Structures are given as C-alpha cells and as structure tokens.
gemmi code that builds the backbone of each chain (N, CA, C; Angstrom):
import gemmi

chains = {
    "A": [
        ("LYS", (-20.518, 11.365, 6.071), (-19.119, 11.437, 6.478), (-18.429, 10.144, 6.089)),
        ("ALA", (-17.267, 10.249, 5.491), (-16.547, 9.055, 5.068), (-16.078, 8.277, 6.287)),
        ("GLY", (-16.009, 6.946, 6.123), (-15.559, 6.098, 7.218), (-14.049, 6.013, 7.282)),
        ("VAL", (-13.579, 5.076, 8.070), (-12.149, 4.838, 8.192), (-11.659, 4.137, 6.925)),
        ("THR", (-10.588, 4.626, 6.362), (-10.042, 3.987, 5.172), (-8.650, 3.449, 5.468)),
        ("GLN", (-8.345, 2.304, 4.862), (-7.041, 1.678, 5.052), (-6.472, 1.321, 3.682)),
        ("THR", (-5.184, 1.576, 3.547), (-4.501, 1.214, 2.309), (-3.160, 0.573, 2.617)),
        ("PRO", (-2.722, -0.377, 1.813), (-3.526, -1.041, 0.784), (-4.486, -2.035, 1.414)),
        ("ARG", (-5.360, -2.607, 0.651), (-6.278, -3.608, 1.195), (-5.626, -4.984, 1.257)),
        ("TYR", (-4.729, -5.259, 0.364), (-4.047, -6.553, 0.327), (-2.560, -6.330, 0.058)),
        ("LEU", (-1.747, -7.159, 0.716), (-0.296, -7.072, 0.564), (0.285, -8.473, 0.635)),
        ("ILE", (1.246, -8.738, -0.231), (2.006, -9.983, -0.138), (3.471, -9.607, -0.034)),
        ("LYS", (4.118, -10.116, 1.009), (5.535, -9.830, 1.248), (6.250, -11.144, 1.543)),
        ("THR", (7.561, -11.097, 1.527), (8.354, -12.271, 1.884), (9.041, -12.040, 3.222)),
        ("ARG", (9.419, -13.124, 3.847), (10.094, -13.047, 5.148), (11.305, -12.130, 5.086)),
        ("GLY", (11.471, -11.351, 6.131), (12.618, -10.455, 6.215), (12.354, -9.055, 5.682)),
        ("GLN", (11.329, -8.912, 4.858), (11.004, -7.580, 4.338), (10.314, -6.753, 5.406)),
        ("GLN", (10.107, -5.477, 5.092), (9.328, -4.635, 5.983), (8.109, -4.120, 5.225)),
        ("VAL", (7.111, -3.654, 5.980), (5.865, -3.213, 5.365), (5.313, -2.011, 6.131)),
        ("THR", (4.653, -1.133, 5.407), (3.994, 0.022, 6.020), (2.529, 0.027, 5.606)),
        ("LEU", (1.661, 0.120, 6.598), (0.225, 0.173, 6.363), (-0.271, 1.560, 6.759)),
        ("SER", (-1.301, 2.026, 6.049), (-1.790, 3.369, 6.285), (-3.259, 3.363, 6.702)),
        ("CYS", (-3.622, 4.329, 7.537), (-4.990, 4.448, 8.022), (-5.387, 5.918, 8.065)),
        ("SER", (-6.521, 6.234, 7.440), (-7.083, 7.583, 7.527), (-8.356, 7.521, 8.363)),
        ("PRO", (-8.382, 8.235, 9.496), (-9.542, 8.151, 10.387), (-10.727, 8.947, 9.858)),
        ("ILE", (-11.845, 8.771, 10.517), (-13.021, 9.582, 10.231), (-12.671, 11.044, 10.524)),
        ("SER", (-13.153, 11.931, 9.688), (-12.851, 13.347, 9.857), (-13.235, 13.826, 11.260)),
        ("GLY", (-12.279, 14.483, 11.926), (-12.523, 14.984, 13.272), (-12.084, 14.036, 14.379)),
        ("HIS", (-11.846, 12.794, 14.035), (-11.370, 11.836, 15.036), (-9.875, 12.025, 15.269)),
        ("ARG", (-9.484, 11.989, 16.542), (-8.092, 12.247, 16.868), (-7.346, 11.011, 17.388)),
        ("SER", (-8.107, 9.966, 17.676), (-7.467, 8.747, 18.182), (-7.511, 7.670, 17.114)),
        ("VAL", (-6.375, 7.015, 16.917), (-6.299, 5.887, 15.984), (-5.673, 4.708, 16.718)),
        ("SER", (-6.337, 3.568, 16.635), (-5.824, 2.342, 17.248), (-5.639, 1.280, 16.178)),
        ("TRP", (-4.701, 0.385, 16.433), (-4.409, -0.700, 15.496), (-4.600, -2.042, 16.195)),
        ("TYR", (-5.137, -3.005, 15.436), (-5.378, -4.342, 15.953), (-4.925, -5.369, 14.929)),
        ("GLN", (-4.480, -6.515, 15.442), (-4.114, -7.641, 14.581), (-5.138, -8.752, 14.780)),
        ("GLN", (-5.611, -9.310, 13.681), (-6.563, -10.417, 13.765), (-5.997, -11.641, 13.064)),
        ("THR", (-5.857, -12.721, 13.815), (-5.411, -13.993, 13.252), (-6.346, -15.089, 13.718)),
        ("PRO", (-6.439, -16.190, 12.961), (-7.317, -17.297, 13.381), (-6.915, -17.871, 14.740)),
        ("GLY", (-5.644, -17.913, 15.019), (-5.185, -18.540, 16.260), (-5.283, -17.654, 17.487)),
        ("GLN", (-4.964, -16.385, 17.346), (-4.920, -15.466, 18.487), (-6.111, -14.531, 18.561)),
        ("GLY", (-6.950, -14.524, 17.546), (-8.100, -13.633, 17.563), (-7.688, -12.191, 17.338)),
        ("LEU", (-8.429, -11.282, 17.937), (-8.171, -9.848, 17.787), (-7.334, -9.359, 18.958)),
        ("GLN", (-6.192, -8.767, 18.635), (-5.296, -8.280, 19.671), (-4.911, -6.828, 19.418)),
        ("PHE", (-4.867, -6.063, 20.490), (-4.535, -4.647, 20.441), (-3.045, -4.455, 20.208)),
        ("LEU", (-2.712, -3.622, 19.242), (-1.313, -3.308, 18.956), (-0.882, -2.024, 19.666)),
        ("PHE", (-1.486, -0.913, 19.281), (-1.196, 0.379, 19.926), (-2.243, 1.408, 19.547)),
        ("GLU", (-2.212, 2.515, 20.310), (-3.112, 3.634, 20.076), (-2.305, 4.922, 19.990)),
        ("TYR", (-2.703, 5.764, 19.062), (-2.112, 7.099, 18.954), (-3.212, 8.140, 19.122)),
        ("PHE", (-2.866, 9.163, 19.881), (-3.791, 10.265, 20.117), (-2.993, 11.545, 20.089)),
        ("SER", (-3.396, 12.469, 19.248), (-2.669, 13.733, 19.102), (-1.184, 13.493, 18.890)),
        ("GLU", (-0.868, 12.596, 18.002), (0.501, 12.283, 17.543), (1.354, 11.599, 18.604)),
        ("THR", (0.768, 11.176, 19.711), (1.516, 10.531, 20.786), (0.981, 9.119, 20.998)),
        ("GLN", (1.881, 8.179, 21.189), (1.436, 6.826, 21.506), (0.907, 6.807, 22.928)),
        ("ARG", (-0.351, 6.442, 23.091), (-1.005, 6.455, 24.406), (-0.949, 5.100, 25.095)),
        ("ASN", (-0.920, 4.063, 24.280), (-1.104, 2.733, 24.835), (-0.456, 1.744, 23.883)),
        ("LYS", (0.074, 0.654, 24.445), (0.756, -0.315, 23.594), (0.402, -1.715, 24.051)),
        ("GLY", (0.156, -2.595, 23.108), (-0.117, -3.987, 23.424), (1.168, -4.776, 23.556)),
        ("ASN", (0.999, -6.068, 23.669), (2.129, -6.950, 23.937), (2.699, -7.529, 22.638)),
        ("PHE", (3.314, -6.670, 21.859), (3.913, -7.071, 20.586), (5.384, -6.681, 20.587)),
        ("PRO", (6.211, -7.411, 19.813), (7.639, -7.070, 19.778), (7.898, -5.715, 19.135)),
        ("GLY", (9.112, -5.215, 19.343), (9.482, -3.904, 18.840), (9.492, -3.795, 17.323)),
        ("ARG", (9.379, -4.925, 16.636), (9.310, -4.875, 15.168), (8.042, -4.158, 14.692)),
        ("PHE", (7.081, -4.097, 15.568), (5.817, -3.416, 15.262), (5.905, -1.986, 15.800)),
        ("SER", (5.734, -1.038, 14.928), (5.795, 0.354, 15.358), (4.757, 1.166, 14.597)),
        ("GLY", (4.540, 2.376, 15.055), (3.559, 3.216, 14.384), (3.860, 4.673, 14.584)),
        ("ARG", (3.064, 5.471, 13.938), (3.136, 6.903, 14.163), (1.838, 7.543, 13.709)),
        ("GLN", (1.654, 8.782, 14.143), (0.468, 9.530, 13.755), (0.898, 10.913, 13.322)),
        ("PHE", (0.279, 11.384, 12.289), (0.621, 12.695, 11.736), (-0.328, 13.771, 12.285)),
        ("SER", (0.005, 15.004, 11.986), (-0.773, 16.117, 12.534), (-2.217, 16.123, 12.019)),
        ("ASN", (-2.481, 15.480, 10.885), (-3.857, 15.406, 10.372), (-4.580, 14.147, 10.879)),
        ("SER", (-4.001, 13.493, 11.866), (-4.521, 12.283, 12.530), (-4.344, 11.004, 11.720)),
        ("ARG", (-3.924, 11.089, 10.498), (-3.628, 9.863, 9.741), (-2.523, 9.089, 10.454)),
        ("SER", (-2.585, 7.777, 10.334), (-1.611, 6.958, 11.051), (-1.010, 5.911, 10.126)),
        ("GLU", (0.182, 5.540, 10.425), (0.849, 4.431, 9.735), (1.364, 3.452, 10.769)),
        ("MET", (1.349, 2.177, 10.397), (2.061, 1.208, 11.207), (3.087, 0.503, 10.329)),
        ("ASN", (4.179, 0.147, 10.944), (5.288, -0.469, 10.230), (5.652, -1.782, 10.921)),
        ("VAL", (5.901, -2.778, 10.109), (6.405, -4.042, 10.645), (7.715, -4.335, 9.927)),
        ("SER", (8.772, -4.466, 10.693), (10.073, -4.739, 10.099), (10.400, -6.227, 10.233)),
        ("THR", (11.318, -6.687, 9.430), (11.800, -8.074, 9.476), (10.617, -9.038, 9.595)),
        ("LEU", (9.792, -9.052, 8.587), (8.562, -9.828, 8.621), (8.820, -11.309, 8.863)),
        ("GLU", (7.909, -11.894, 9.639), (7.924, -13.329, 9.906), (6.624, -13.929, 9.370)),
        ("LEU", (6.651, -15.256, 9.161), (5.443, -15.918, 8.641), (4.246, -15.656, 9.552)),
        ("GLY", (4.493, -15.617, 10.842), (3.418, -15.423, 11.818), (2.806, -14.035, 11.807)),
        ("ASP", (3.385, -13.128, 11.048), (2.810, -11.781, 10.944), (1.663, -11.729, 9.941)),
        ("SER", (1.470, -12.823, 9.226), (0.333, -12.887, 8.295), (-0.957, -12.726, 9.086)),
        ("ALA", (-1.750, -11.739, 8.723), (-2.935, -11.404, 9.517), (-3.747, -10.344, 8.801)),
        ("LEU", (-4.931, -10.090, 9.362), (-5.721, -8.927, 8.971), (-5.398, -7.833, 9.978)),
        ("TYR", (-4.939, -6.696, 9.505), (-4.611, -5.575, 10.380), (-5.727, -4.538, 10.268)),
        ("LEU", (-6.350, -4.293, 11.407), (-7.493, -3.391, 11.463), (-7.113, -2.098, 12.159)),
        ("CYS", (-7.586, -1.030, 11.609), (-7.409, 0.291, 12.187), (-8.775, 0.775, 12.670)),
        ("ALA", (-8.797, 1.475, 13.792), (-10.047, 2.027, 14.310), (-9.817, 3.464, 14.743)),
        ("SER", (-10.796, 4.303, 14.530), (-10.655, 5.683, 14.987), (-11.777, 6.044, 15.948)),
        ("SER", (-11.496, 7.018, 16.814), (-12.502, 7.535, 17.742), (-12.245, 9.019, 17.959)),
        ("LEU", (-13.281, 9.695, 18.427), (-13.157, 11.131, 18.655), (-12.079, 11.437, 19.689)),
        ("ALA", (-12.135, 10.684, 20.782), (-11.203, 10.934, 21.879), (-10.688, 9.602, 22.379)),
        ("THR", (-9.927, 9.681, 23.444), (-9.357, 8.475, 24.023), (-10.083, 8.137, 25.318)),
        ("GLY", (-9.721, 7.028, 25.952), (-10.314, 6.695, 27.242), (-11.684, 6.079, 27.162)),
        ("GLY", (-11.852, 5.054, 26.332), (-13.117, 4.328, 26.296), (-14.115, 4.815, 25.276)),
        ("ASP", (-13.717, 5.758, 24.439), (-14.647, 6.269, 23.427), (-14.939, 5.202, 22.371)),
        ("THR", (-16.079, 5.295, 21.729), (-16.470, 4.316, 20.717), (-15.491, 4.337, 19.558)),
        ("GLN", (-15.054, 3.163, 19.138), (-14.111, 3.043, 18.027), (-14.837, 2.522, 16.795)),
        ("TYR", (-14.494, 3.103, 15.660), (-15.073, 2.726, 14.373), (-13.960, 2.156, 13.509)),
        ("PHE", (-14.236, 0.985, 12.937), (-13.189, 0.231, 12.267), (-13.188, 0.433, 10.758)),
        ("GLY", (-11.995, 0.338, 10.195), (-11.834, 0.290, 8.758), (-11.967, -1.137, 8.257)),
        ("PRO", (-11.856, -1.331, 6.935), (-12.038, -2.662, 6.359), (-10.851, -3.593, 6.566)),
        ("GLY", (-9.704, -3.026, 6.953), (-8.542, -3.859, 7.213), (-7.590, -3.977, 6.035)),
        ("THR", (-6.364, -4.340, 6.347), (-5.354, -4.691, 5.351), (-4.976, -6.149, 5.579)),
        ("ARG", (-5.140, -6.949, 4.551), (-4.787, -8.365, 4.644), (-3.334, -8.520, 4.226)),
        ("LEU", (-2.462, -8.886, 5.180), (-1.038, -9.072, 4.922), (-0.723, -10.564, 4.876)),
        ("THR", (-0.116, -10.987, 3.808), (0.352, -12.364, 3.675), (1.862, -12.349, 3.573)),
        ("VAL", (2.524, -13.110, 4.437), (3.979, -13.202, 4.426), (4.374, -14.593, 3.937)),
        ("LEU", (5.137, -14.644, 2.858), (5.535, -15.930, 2.264), (6.973, -16.280, 2.607)),
    ],
    "B": [
        ("ALA", (-7.047, -5.370, 35.274), (-7.021, -5.964, 33.944), (-8.445, -6.327, 33.519)),
        ("GLN", (-8.668, -6.314, 32.250), (-9.991, -6.630, 31.734), (-9.934, -7.880, 30.879)),
        ("SER", (-11.036, -8.625, 30.846), (-11.111, -9.817, 30.010), (-12.553, -10.054, 29.597)),
        ("VAL", (-12.714, -10.808, 28.525), (-14.040, -11.102, 27.982), (-14.086, -12.570, 27.592)),
        ("THR", (-15.169, -13.239, 27.966), (-15.369, -14.633, 27.583), (-16.685, -14.771, 26.846)),
        ("GLN", (-16.616, -15.222, 25.626), (-17.832, -15.541, 24.884), (-18.046, -17.041, 25.025)),
        ("LEU", (-19.182, -17.389, 25.552), (-19.394, -18.749, 26.028), (-19.617, -19.762, 24.914)),
        ("ASP", (-19.954, -19.308, 23.730), (-20.190, -20.209, 22.605), (-19.336, -19.760, 21.416)),
        ("SER", (-18.554, -20.675, 20.873), (-17.753, -20.316, 19.709), (-18.586, -20.377, 18.427)),
        ("HIS", (-19.630, -21.227, 18.431), (-20.523, -21.345, 17.274), (-21.959, -21.436, 17.773)),
        ("VAL", (-22.854, -20.775, 17.057), (-24.290, -20.862, 17.330), (-25.002, -21.074, 16.002)),
        ("SER", (-25.893, -22.044, 15.982), (-26.663, -22.324, 14.766), (-28.142, -22.116, 15.071)),
        ("VAL", (-28.816, -21.311, 14.257), (-30.239, -21.037, 14.463), (-30.953, -21.157, 13.124)),
        ("SER", (-32.249, -21.349, 13.182), (-33.078, -21.335, 11.976), (-33.598, -19.924, 11.744)),
        ("GLU", (-33.737, -19.574, 10.497), (-34.265, -18.256, 10.153), (-35.617, -18.055, 10.825)),
        ("GLY", (-35.804, -16.880, 11.430), (-37.067, -16.574, 12.097), (-37.104, -16.949, 13.572)),
        ("THR", (-36.100, -17.642, 14.065), (-36.054, -18.015, 15.485), (-35.126, -17.062, 16.239)),
        ("PRO", (-35.250, -17.022, 17.591), (-34.421, -16.082, 18.363), (-32.942, -16.468, 18.361)),
        ("VAL", (-32.113, -15.427, 18.539), (-30.672, -15.611, 18.653), (-30.228, -15.134, 20.025)),
        ("LEU", (-29.371, -15.924, 20.689), (-28.792, -15.521, 21.975), (-27.300, -15.770, 21.918)),
        ("LEU", (-26.510, -14.720, 22.092), (-25.060, -14.833, 22.158), (-24.624, -14.392, 23.543)),
        ("ARG", (-23.881, -15.277, 24.231), (-23.570, -15.042, 25.630), (-22.166, -14.477, 25.821)),
        ("CYS", (-22.063, -13.527, 26.748), (-20.787, -12.862, 27.000), (-20.651, -12.555, 28.486)),
        ("ASN", (-19.525, -12.935, 29.082), (-19.175, -12.528, 30.435), (-17.898, -11.707, 30.385)),
        ("TYR", (-17.774, -10.766, 31.296), (-16.619, -9.873, 31.269), (-16.071, -9.697, 32.675)),
        ("SER", (-14.844, -9.219, 32.752), (-14.303, -8.735, 34.009), (-13.526, -7.460, 33.727)),
        ("SER", (-13.609, -6.525, 34.679), (-12.947, -5.243, 34.493), (-12.671, -4.618, 35.852)),
        ("SER", (-11.541, -3.956, 35.965), (-11.170, -3.313, 37.225), (-11.923, -2.013, 37.441)),
        ("TYR", (-12.356, -1.403, 36.367), (-13.042, -0.125, 36.446), (-14.429, -0.259, 35.842)),
        ("SER", (-15.182, 0.819, 35.874), (-16.491, 0.803, 35.199), (-16.255, 0.712, 33.702)),
        ("PRO", (-16.689, -0.360, 33.094), (-16.351, -0.557, 31.688), (-17.389, 0.017, 30.731)),
        ("SER", (-16.945, 0.260, 29.530), (-17.859, 0.369, 28.402), (-17.856, -1.006, 27.736)),
        ("LEU", (-19.024, -1.438, 27.301), (-19.154, -2.744, 26.667), (-19.759, -2.575, 25.279)),
        ("PHE", (-19.286, -3.346, 24.353), (-19.714, -3.240, 22.959), (-19.981, -4.632, 22.396)),
        ("TRP", (-20.822, -4.653, 21.387), (-20.911, -5.792, 20.488), (-20.605, -5.283, 19.077)),
        ("TYR", (-19.685, -6.004, 18.425), (-19.359, -5.729, 17.031), (-19.675, -6.975, 16.204)),
        ("VAL", (-19.963, -6.758, 14.929), (-20.202, -7.865, 14.007), (-19.211, -7.776, 12.855)),
        ("GLN", (-18.757, -8.932, 12.407), (-17.823, -8.986, 11.275), (-18.345, -9.974, 10.244)),
        ("HIS", (-18.707, -9.452, 9.099), (-19.086, -10.320, 7.993), (-17.827, -10.769, 7.261)),
        ("PRO", (-17.893, -11.891, 6.528), (-16.691, -12.443, 5.896), (-15.926, -11.402, 5.082)),
        ("ASN", (-14.622, -11.365, 5.325), (-13.703, -10.474, 4.602), (-14.069, -8.999, 4.750)),
        ("LYS", (-14.639, -8.657, 5.884), (-14.997, -7.259, 6.148), (-14.385, -6.806, 7.473)),
        ("GLY", (-14.428, -5.503, 7.709), (-14.030, -4.973, 9.007), (-15.121, -5.184, 10.036)),
        ("LEU", (-14.972, -4.554, 11.177), (-15.929, -4.699, 12.274), (-16.939, -3.565, 12.241)),
        ("GLN", (-18.203, -3.944, 12.430), (-19.275, -2.957, 12.460), (-19.861, -2.915, 13.860)),
        ("LEU", (-20.038, -1.712, 14.408), (-20.596, -1.559, 15.745), (-22.081, -1.881, 15.736)),
        ("LEU", (-22.487, -2.812, 16.616), (-23.912, -3.139, 16.773), (-24.543, -2.284, 17.857)),
        ("LEU", (-23.873, -2.219, 19.010), (-24.406, -1.439, 20.120), (-23.326, -1.223, 21.170)),
        ("LYS", (-23.638, -0.278, 22.097), (-22.678, 0.102, 23.135), (-23.411, 0.327, 24.452)),
        ("TYR", (-22.839, -0.164, 25.545), (-23.350, 0.098, 26.889), (-22.404, 1.059, 27.598)),
        ("THR", (-23.009, 2.118, 28.192), (-22.175, 3.071, 28.930), (-22.790, 3.473, 30.252)),
        ("SER", (-23.622, 2.666, 30.837), (-24.234, 2.837, 32.155), (-25.482, 3.703, 32.166)),
        ("ALA", (-25.908, 4.213, 31.039), (-27.133, 5.025, 31.000), (-28.371, 4.151, 31.194)),
        ("ALA", (-28.374, 2.960, 30.624), (-29.514, 2.056, 30.730), (-28.996, 0.636, 30.609)),
        ("THR", (-29.598, -0.289, 31.343), (-29.077, -1.659, 31.332), (-29.487, -2.426, 30.085)),
        ("LEU", (-30.597, -2.029, 29.456), (-31.025, -2.655, 28.205), (-30.665, -1.716, 27.070)),
        ("VAL", (-29.826, -2.197, 26.181), (-29.304, -1.357, 25.109), (-29.833, -1.862, 23.775)),
        ("LYS", (-30.390, -0.974, 23.008), (-30.871, -1.348, 21.670), (-29.839, -0.950, 20.633)),
        ("GLY", (-29.636, -1.847, 19.664), (-28.671, -1.587, 18.624), (-29.296, -1.598, 17.243)),
        ("ILE", (-28.441, -1.751, 16.269), (-28.926, -1.767, 14.892), (-29.444, -3.151, 14.515)),
        ("ASN", (-30.234, -3.190, 13.447), (-30.708, -4.458, 12.871), (-31.485, -5.326, 13.857)),
        ("GLY", (-32.159, -4.724, 14.823), (-33.007, -5.465, 15.747), (-32.300, -6.139, 16.914)),
        ("PHE", (-31.010, -5.934, 17.049), (-30.258, -6.518, 18.159), (-30.407, -5.676, 19.419)),
        ("GLU", (-30.357, -6.339, 20.567), (-30.284, -5.649, 21.835), (-29.460, -6.470, 22.816)),
        ("ALA", (-28.969, -5.804, 23.849), (-28.146, -6.484, 24.846), (-28.528, -5.975, 26.222)),
        ("GLU", (-28.413, -6.867, 27.201), (-28.747, -6.504, 28.581), (-27.508, -6.609, 29.454)),
        ("PHE", (-27.202, -5.517, 30.147), (-26.080, -5.483, 31.068), (-26.562, -5.929, 32.445)),
        ("LYS", (-25.911, -6.946, 33.002), (-26.236, -7.415, 34.344), (-24.955, -7.388, 35.174)),
        ("LYS", (-24.859, -6.370, 36.019), (-23.631, -6.184, 36.788), (-23.405, -7.339, 37.758)),
        ("SER", (-24.474, -7.830, 38.397), (-24.330, -8.886, 39.394), (-23.804, -10.178, 38.769)),
        ("GLU", (-24.100, -10.365, 37.498), (-23.652, -11.572, 36.798), (-22.451, -11.283, 35.884)),
        ("THR", (-22.010, -10.067, 35.850), (-20.952, -9.603, 34.925), (-21.186, -10.168, 33.536)),
        ("SER", (-22.407, -9.978, 33.052), (-22.760, -10.494, 31.737), (-23.283, -9.381, 30.842)),
        ("PHE", (-23.200, -9.613, 29.562), (-23.676, -8.645, 28.559), (-24.104, -9.457, 27.339)),
        ("HIS", (-25.198, -10.177, 27.470), (-25.662, -11.077, 26.417), (-26.384, -10.324, 25.306)),
        ("LEU", (-26.195, -10.787, 24.087), (-26.792, -10.166, 22.898), (-27.945, -11.034, 22.407)),
        ("THR", (-29.069, -10.407, 22.076), (-30.225, -11.155, 21.588), (-30.842, -10.475, 20.376)),
        ("LYS", (-31.579, -11.295, 19.626), (-32.403, -10.795, 18.523), (-33.611, -11.712, 18.443)),
        ("PRO", (-34.813, -11.144, 18.371), (-36.017, -11.987, 18.444), (-36.178, -12.926, 17.252)),
        ("SER", (-35.722, -12.499, 16.083), (-35.971, -13.278, 14.879), (-34.773, -13.175, 13.942)),
        ("ALA", (-34.076, -14.276, 13.751), (-32.850, -14.260, 12.939), (-33.178, -14.151, 11.452)),
        ("HIS", (-32.300, -13.453, 10.754), (-32.392, -13.304, 9.307), (-31.138, -13.883, 8.690)),
        ("MET", (-31.262, -14.328, 7.450), (-30.100, -14.924, 6.783), (-28.895, -13.986, 6.800)),
        ("SER", (-29.158, -12.685, 6.707), (-28.057, -11.711, 6.679), (-27.346, -11.578, 8.023)),
        ("ASP", (-27.883, -12.226, 9.076), (-27.221, -12.171, 10.388), (-26.072, -13.162, 10.498)),
        ("ALA", (-25.903, -14.017, 9.506), (-24.792, -14.968, 9.523), (-23.481, -14.203, 9.458)),
        ("ALA", (-22.692, -14.305, 10.520), (-21.457, -13.521, 10.649), (-20.774, -13.948, 11.940)),
        ("GLU", (-19.673, -13.279, 12.258), (-19.008, -13.503, 13.538), (-19.255, -12.289, 14.424)),
        ("TYR", (-19.562, -12.540, 15.683), (-19.917, -11.486, 16.622), (-18.888, -11.447, 17.755)),
        ("PHE", (-18.485, -10.226, 18.096), (-17.481, -10.040, 19.130), (-18.027, -9.178, 20.257)),
        ("CYS", (-17.881, -9.684, 21.475), (-18.168, -8.913, 22.670), (-16.861, -8.233, 23.087)),
        ("VAL", (-16.935, -6.960, 23.422), (-15.716, -6.177, 23.623), (-15.861, -5.316, 24.871)),
        ("VAL", (-14.776, -5.192, 25.635), (-14.787, -4.330, 26.812), (-13.704, -3.272, 26.679)),
        ("SER", (-14.018, -2.087, 27.151), (-13.047, -0.999, 27.171), (-13.170, -0.291, 28.504)),
        ("GLU", (-12.063, -0.076, 29.165), (-12.134, 0.599, 30.452), (-12.231, 2.100, 30.244)),
        ("VAL", (-13.199, 2.719, 30.951), (-13.446, 4.141, 30.760), (-12.592, 4.931, 31.740)),
        ("VAL", (-11.317, 4.898, 31.498), (-10.371, 5.649, 32.308), (-9.477, 6.392, 31.350)),
        ("LYS", (-9.520, 7.697, 31.399), (-8.779, 8.495, 30.420), (-7.315, 8.095, 30.373)),
        ("ALA", (-6.763, 7.849, 31.541), (-5.343, 7.519, 31.574), (-5.040, 6.201, 30.896)),
        ("ALA", (-6.042, 5.348, 30.775), (-5.826, 4.039, 30.168), (-5.830, 4.113, 28.657)),
        ("GLY", (-6.229, 5.248, 28.116), (-6.290, 5.354, 26.666), (-7.396, 4.474, 26.117)),
        ("ASN", (-7.344, 4.271, 24.823), (-8.308, 3.405, 24.157), (-7.697, 2.034, 23.965)),
        ("LYS", (-8.171, 1.065, 24.697), (-7.688, -0.288, 24.481), (-8.877, -1.223, 24.586)),
        ("LEU", (-9.243, -1.801, 23.476), (-10.335, -2.738, 23.462), (-9.817, -4.142, 23.714)),
        ("THR", (-10.538, -4.889, 24.552), (-10.238, -6.303, 24.766), (-11.398, -7.098, 24.194)),
        ("PHE", (-11.076, -8.000, 23.275), (-12.092, -8.747, 22.535), (-12.306, -10.136, 23.118)),
        ("GLY", (-13.555, -10.587, 23.057), (-13.822, -11.985, 23.287), (-13.366, -12.795, 22.077)),
        ("GLY", (-13.443, -14.104, 22.203), (-12.956, -14.968, 21.143), (-13.847, -15.027, 19.914)),
        ("GLY", (-15.037, -14.460, 20.018), (-15.951, -14.427, 18.884), (-16.930, -15.587, 18.904)),
        ("THR", (-18.132, -15.336, 18.394), (-19.149, -16.370, 18.190), (-19.570, -16.337, 16.737)),
        ("ARG", (-19.378, -17.442, 16.071), (-19.780, -17.524, 14.664), (-21.218, -18.001, 14.598)),
        ("VAL", (-22.060, -17.212, 13.941), (-23.486, -17.520, 13.840), (-23.804, -18.064, 12.454)),
        ("LEU", (-24.443, -19.214, 12.458), (-24.927, -19.829, 11.219), (-26.450, -19.750, 11.233)),
        ("VAL", (-27.045, -19.273, 10.149), (-28.501, -19.180, 10.051), (-28.972, -20.140, 8.968)),
        ("LYS", (-29.791, -21.071, 9.376), (-30.305, -22.082, 8.449), (-31.650, -21.643, 7.887)),
        ("PRO", (-31.861, -21.892, 6.583), (-33.156, -21.476, 5.984), (-34.301, -22.350, 6.475)),
    ],
}
model = gemmi.Model(1)
for chain_id, residues in chains.items():
    chain = gemmi.Chain(chain_id)
    for i, (resn, *xyz) in enumerate(residues, 1):
        res = gemmi.Residue()
        res.name, res.seqid = resn, gemmi.SeqId(i, " ")
        for name, pos in zip(("N", "CA", "C"), xyz):
            atom = gemmi.Atom()
            atom.name, atom.element = name, gemmi.Element(name[0])
            atom.pos, atom.b_iso = gemmi.Position(*pos), 0.0
            res.add_atom(atom)
        chain.add_residue(res)
    model.add_chain(chain)
structure = gemmi.Structure()
structure.add_model(model)
structure.setup_entities()
C-alpha cells in the first residue's frame, strides 16, 4: 500500500505571496492532519480534517487554512507569507479520528524569502 | 491539556552499547503514547505505540518502551545501538477521546549520535 504523499517537496516563495500544499493520504484513511516543524518551535499541530470537516485546530493565525476533498486528499493554504512561515510542513493520515495512529508523509519544505 | 517532556535534547552512545531516551508526559485522559523517529531531511516514522494493552511495548528495529503510569513516563530503549540509529526521536501523546479528534502533542525531540 502506498504511503502518504505530499507535493511539492520543496517550495521557495517571497513574503506576501500565498502557497498551497497538497497531501494524499494512505488509501482508506479518512483523517488528515497537518503539522509545522521549525527549529525554534519544534513540531506543532495545525489542524485535522475528517470526512471533509475540520475536527481540530491548533494555535495558528487565520492565514493558515485547509480543506479536505471527498477522496480524503487534503490541501493547506498559507496566505500573505511571512519569513517565519519557513518550515517543514508535514501531513499525516489515519484511519479514523480520536487518537488513532498517524502515518506521516515526507513533508514539504517551504522557504520564504 | 496534554504535554510531553523529553529529558535529554542530545544523547551520544557508542555503537553496540544500550540506548535510553527518556520521556515524561501529562494528559487529562487515558493517552495513547508513541515514539517516532526522523532521519535527516525525512518525514516521521512510527517506532511503536502504547494503547494500554501491555506496559512493555516492542517496536521496530529492536526498540522497546515501557509505560509507567505511576511515574508518567514512557522511556525508549534499545539494547545495542547501530550506526543507522543516528536520528532525532520524538515522544508523542494523543488523547484517546473521539471528541478531541486527532491531535498529537510532541516532545522537543532527542537527537541521537552514534559513535563508531
């Protein structure tokens, strides 16, 4: 079974631009969660989508948003990019929600100049 | 609220010697606990998971972890380190409450260096 895939793997953007990252979960998984990893803040939870509904949200500004499609694929969007948004963005999928094991993709490395 | 503290930010071991990575947690509900490993420029790989079935959990690549409720600890061990174990390790807690959704809380990570 194929693992979690994320596209693109690398992105370079400039301040003020917006960006969309994509995540395809493991086949049959209905929950997709997003995390931001930075050297200073470590790994932080962004949000979770389950059956096309946002179930849970971390402590990030409204510039960070996401959605999930009927095939469970998910996208996250960051608008008005700031230098501090430079990070590795990780997507994880699980069969269900509520503490189920999450399997991670390789991440998208976003650099904001 | 849940939180995780990894007691060592860096651990250095010699190849063939035991590895111990320490983790303490707090959680309002019965938690699920995980250890993940991240090799350089890679995503996170699941090593093992605790879900209350047994206090000693065996994972991949010879790793195991022991859940101690009285000490709120979930330490990770391996009897004999290999060069390929050099990576960053994360202790993670997730509350097993359906209404809470899936939200993982990560420790700060322990970077393991293996010396030949």
